[in-house]
FIKOL-884582 format. One line per 8 residues: number of its first residue (from 0); their letters; for each residue x, y, z of C-alpha. Coordinates in steps of 0.5 Angstrom, whole numbers, plus 500, padded with zeros to 3 digits. Each point is the difference from the previous one (the first is absolute). Example, Ala and Ser with C-alpha at 12.3 -4.5 7.8 and 13.67 -1.06 7.14 Angstrom:
2
0 = AS = 525,491,516  502,507,498 .
END
This chain:
448
0 = MWKAFRFS = 500,500,500  505,505,502  504,499,494  495,504,496  503,507,504  507,499,496  499,506,496  496,504,505 .
8 = GSDAKRLI = 504,501,506  499,500,508  495,505,499  495,497,496  501,494,504  498,503,506  495,503,497  497,493,498 .
16 = FLGLVARL = 501,498,507  496,506,503  494,499,496  500,492,502  501,502,508  494,506,499  496,495,497  501,494,505 .
24 = VLVLFAFF = 498,506,505  494,501,497  498,493,500  501,500,508  496,507,501  494,497,496  500,495,507  499,506,504 .
32 = QDAYFKVK = 495,504,495  495,494,499  500,499,507  498,507,503  498,504,494  493,501,496  504,500,494  503,494,499 .
40 = YTDIDYEV = 507,499,497  500,494,497  496,500,492  494,496,500  503,497,494  505,497,504  494,497,505  497,497,494 .
48 = YTDAALHV = 507,497,498  501,497,506  493,497,501  501,497,493  507,496,502  496,497,505  496,497,496  505,498,495 .
56 = LRGRSPFD = 504,497,506  494,495,502  499,498,493  495,504,498  499,506,494  502,507,502  494,503,497  496,497,505 .
64 = RETYRYTP = 503,507,504  494,504,497  503,506,497  506,496,498  501,503,493  507,499,498  505,494,498  500,494,504 .
72 = LIAHLLVP = 508,501,500  499,506,505  496,495,505  505,495,499  507,505,501  497,502,506  498,493,504  506,501,504 .
80 = NHVLFKAF = 495,506,503  497,494,504  506,495,501  506,505,502  497,507,502  494,504,498  504,506,497  505,496,495 .
88 = GKVLFSNA = 496,502,494  501,507,502  508,499,501  499,497,494  497,505,495  505,505,504  506,496,498  498,500,493 .
96 = DVMIAIVH = 500,508,500  507,500,502  501,495,494  497,505,496  505,505,502  506,496,499  497,499,492  499,508,500 .
104 = LKLLRGEA = 507,501,502  503,494,494  496,504,495  502,507,503  506,499,500  501,496,493  502,493,503  495,497,496 .
112 = QSSRSPGR = 503,502,493  508,499,503  497,493,501  498,499,493  506,502,496  507,497,503  505,505,500  496,506,499 .
120 = EGRSVVEG = 499,504,506  492,501,502  497,507,498  496,503,506  493,503,499  502,507,503  505,505,498  507,500,501 .
128 = GAGNPSQN = 502,492,500  501,495,506  504,503,506  498,507,498  497,504,507  495,504,496  497,493,498  501,496,506 .
136 = SVVLWALG = 496,506,503  494,498,495  501,493,501  499,501,508  494,505,499  497,495,495  500,493,505  498,505,506 .
144 = LWLFNPYT = 493,501,496  499,493,500  503,498,506  497,506,505  494,502,496  495,499,506  495,497,494  505,494,499 .
152 = ATISSRGS = 502,499,506  494,500,503  496,495,495  505,495,501  500,500,507  493,501,501  499,493,496  499,502,493 .
160 = SDSISSLC = 503,494,495  501,506,495  507,500,500  500,492,498  498,503,493  504,506,500  506,495,501  498,497,494 .
168 = IVFMLLLL = 500,506,496  507,503,502  503,493,499  496,500,492  504,506,499  507,498,503  499,494,495  498,504,494 .
176 = ERRKHAAA = 506,505,502  504,494,499  497,498,494  497,493,503  493,500,497  498,494,502  502,500,507  497,507,500 .
184 = GFWYGLAV = 493,497,497  500,495,506  500,506,505  495,504,496  495,494,499  501,499,508  498,507,501  494,500,496 .
192 = HIRIFPII = 498,494,504  500,502,507  498,507,498  495,501,493  502,507,499  507,499,497  496,498,494  500,507,498 .
200 = YVLPLLVH = 508,500,499  499,496,494  500,506,495  506,504,502  504,493,501  498,498,493  503,507,498  507,499,504 .
208 = LGRPSRSI = 500,493,497  500,502,493  507,502,500  502,495,506  508,502,500  498,507,503  501,502,507  493,501,504 .
216 = FTVQNGFR = 502,507,501  500,501,493  495,504,497  495,497,497  493,500,496  497,499,494  495,495,496  505,497,496 .
224 = DLVSLNES = 504,497,506  493,498,503  498,495,494  508,498,498  501,493,501  507,497,503  503,494,504  500,504,506 .
232 = KAAFALSS = 493,503,500  498,492,498  504,497,506  497,505,505  493,500,498  500,492,500  504,500,507  495,504,503 .
240 = AFTFAALC = 493,497,497  503,493,502  501,502,507  494,504,501  496,494,497  503,495,503  499,503,508  493,502,497 .
248 = LAFYLAEG = 499,492,498  503,498,506  495,503,505  494,499,495  501,493,500  501,500,509  494,505,500  496,500,495 .
256 = QRYLDEAI = 495,505,497  501,504,506  507,502,500  499,503,493  493,504,503  504,502,506  506,502,498  500,502,493 .
264 = LYHFGRYD = 493,501,497  498,504,506  505,505,499  498,502,493  493,502,502  501,502,507  497,506,503  500,503,507 .
272 = LAHNFSPW = 494,503,504  505,501,506  504,506,500  506,501,498  504,505,496  497,499,493  493,505,499  497,494,497 .
280 = FFIFRVVT = 498,497,507  495,505,501  498,501,492  498,492,501  496,501,506  496,505,497  499,496,494  497,494,502 .
288 = NDGARKVL = 498,496,493  504,495,500  500,501,491  502,507,501  506,498,505  502,496,495  500,505,495  504,505,504 .
296 = GLAAFLPQ = 505,494,502  502,500,493  500,507,499  504,501,506  506,496,496  500,505,494  505,505,503  504,495,503 .
304 = VLCLAYYG = 501,497,492  501,507,498  506,501,505  502,493,499  501,501,492  503,507,501  505,498,505  501,493,498 .
312 = LIKASSLP = 501,501,492  500,508,498  504,504,505  507,499,499  504,497,507  504,495,504  496,494,501  500,501,508 .
320 = YSLFMVTL = 497,507,499  495,497,495  498,494,505  500,506,505  495,504,497  496,495,497  499,497,507  499,507,503 .
328 = SFVALNKV = 494,502,496  498,493,500  499,500,508  498,508,500  494,498,495  498,493,503  493,498,503  503,498,506 .
336 = VTAQYFAW = 506,504,503  503,498,507  507,502,502  504,493,499  499,502,493  504,505,500  506,495,501  498,498,493 .
344 = YLVLLPLV = 503,506,497  505,502,506  504,494,499  502,503,493  502,508,503  507,498,502  502,498,492  496,507,498 .
352 = FPSILSPK = 503,504,505  506,503,497  496,501,494  494,505,503  503,503,506  508,503,499  504,506,500  500,499,493 .
360 = SAVAVRKA = 492,502,499  498,507,500  498,504,506  493,501,499  499,493,498  503,497,506  496,505,504  493,498,497 .
368 = LKLAVFLW = 502,493,501  501,500,507  494,504,501  496,494,496  503,495,505  498,505,506  493,500,497  499,493,499 .
376 = VLSQLNWL = 502,499,507  496,505,503  494,497,496  501,493,504  501,503,506  493,504,499  496,493,497  503,497,507 .
384 = FWAYLYEF = 496,505,504  494,499,497  501,493,500  501,499,507  494,504,502  496,496,496  503,493,501  501,501,507 .
392 = EKMESALF = 496,505,503  494,498,496  499,507,497  495,499,494  501,507,499  507,499,498  498,496,494  499,505,495 .
400 = PLFLSSVV = 507,504,502  503,494,500  498,499,492  503,506,499  506,499,503  501,494,495  498,505,494  506,505,503 .
408 = FVASNVKL = 504,493,501  499,498,492  501,508,498  507,500,504  503,494,497  498,503,493  504,506,502  505,496,502 .
416 = MLELDKSY = 501,496,494  500,507,496  506,502,504  504,493,499  499,501,493  502,507,500  506,498,504  502,494,496 .
424 = ESKTHTHP = 500,504,494  504,506,503  505,495,503  501,497,493  500,505,496  505,505,503  504,494,502  508,502,498 .
432 = SLKTRAGG = 501,493,497  494,500,496  502,496,494  496,499,493  498,492,500  503,497,493  494,499,495  495,504,504 .
440 = PKGPELVN = 498,507,503  504,504,505  499,496,508  503,500,506  504,494,502  500,499,507  506,496,500  507,502,500 .
END
């Protein structure tokens, strides 16, 4: 494990170690808060996982636990909750967070590139070359955005399994950078099996694999790359499809139609009447006709599809940035939005950080982006205030302000996406190492 730090220096090693310690402290703190506070620290999903794991341990189906709508793989992973100690899953998810940070480090310091090209120095994502003090500072800041982000640290330590699918995604990116496309396809297929949402990455991945020899940090876009066929694209597609299909078939044979209904089909037609960050919860409460709800549910996909087409195909950007923006827009505009969904795009933030917030960006753009981030956080605090009054203080009058808070939350996300795009454009278009790619229009090269 520690071999991963040979390019990072002691600062990155200490940072990652402290990130693990912070999560373990939060896991221990959960016992205290759960015992003495009205608002529990442990995620309700963790209780669902744990109950499902007990069913597995007793030779029954994890779907015997009502509201268990995940792959049975998670329930099997958490059987030690009953054999060893109840917080085993939280420790597992927290360690997955730390492994994610190690992969971030490999990608940010260019280790992945050096490993695929014997006798050649790896290239860094950030400007200045390995060992440059400015570069090291950017890398440490990028790692800190994941390791000490209050969202990611609490999501895993509260017992959300999203760090497992996130780990699969960064493994996929690492292997794509190393040009090991079949192995990358395995991790992508596993990620889609665990959490259906990474299926939205198909478009930008196919564009990237249109020219598989390029780095994931090289700018990409274009219909030609999307439809072009090559051996690497076929290897990735077949590997990911086989992995996903094999796991689904195995659990279908074990669980029957129940597995398809609960773990897969449920998520495509889902709408939630319980309050969440999405304003759709209130709309579905007001609209009681089932037919109208289905039409509205389908209509809700339209802005997500448009964002997917723009960020995944049309906009010229690196693969991590494309995946980041595709995920951010998908989550922000989804029919159901909870805090753990934020981890889906935050896992990609360290890989795009050097391109969206750096001293090379225009001052006005940086200020506008920081303001957008502040408004994004403020919109959540506002939502949490009304949600607390409605859920815990039983104030029915807080329901409509809660809906308005959800609208404000969506607006803050749209503002954030716009400012991220401006910052990305400013960074890449004013970068002193701007190059012209052979055979194409001017565009930024994010590797030196």
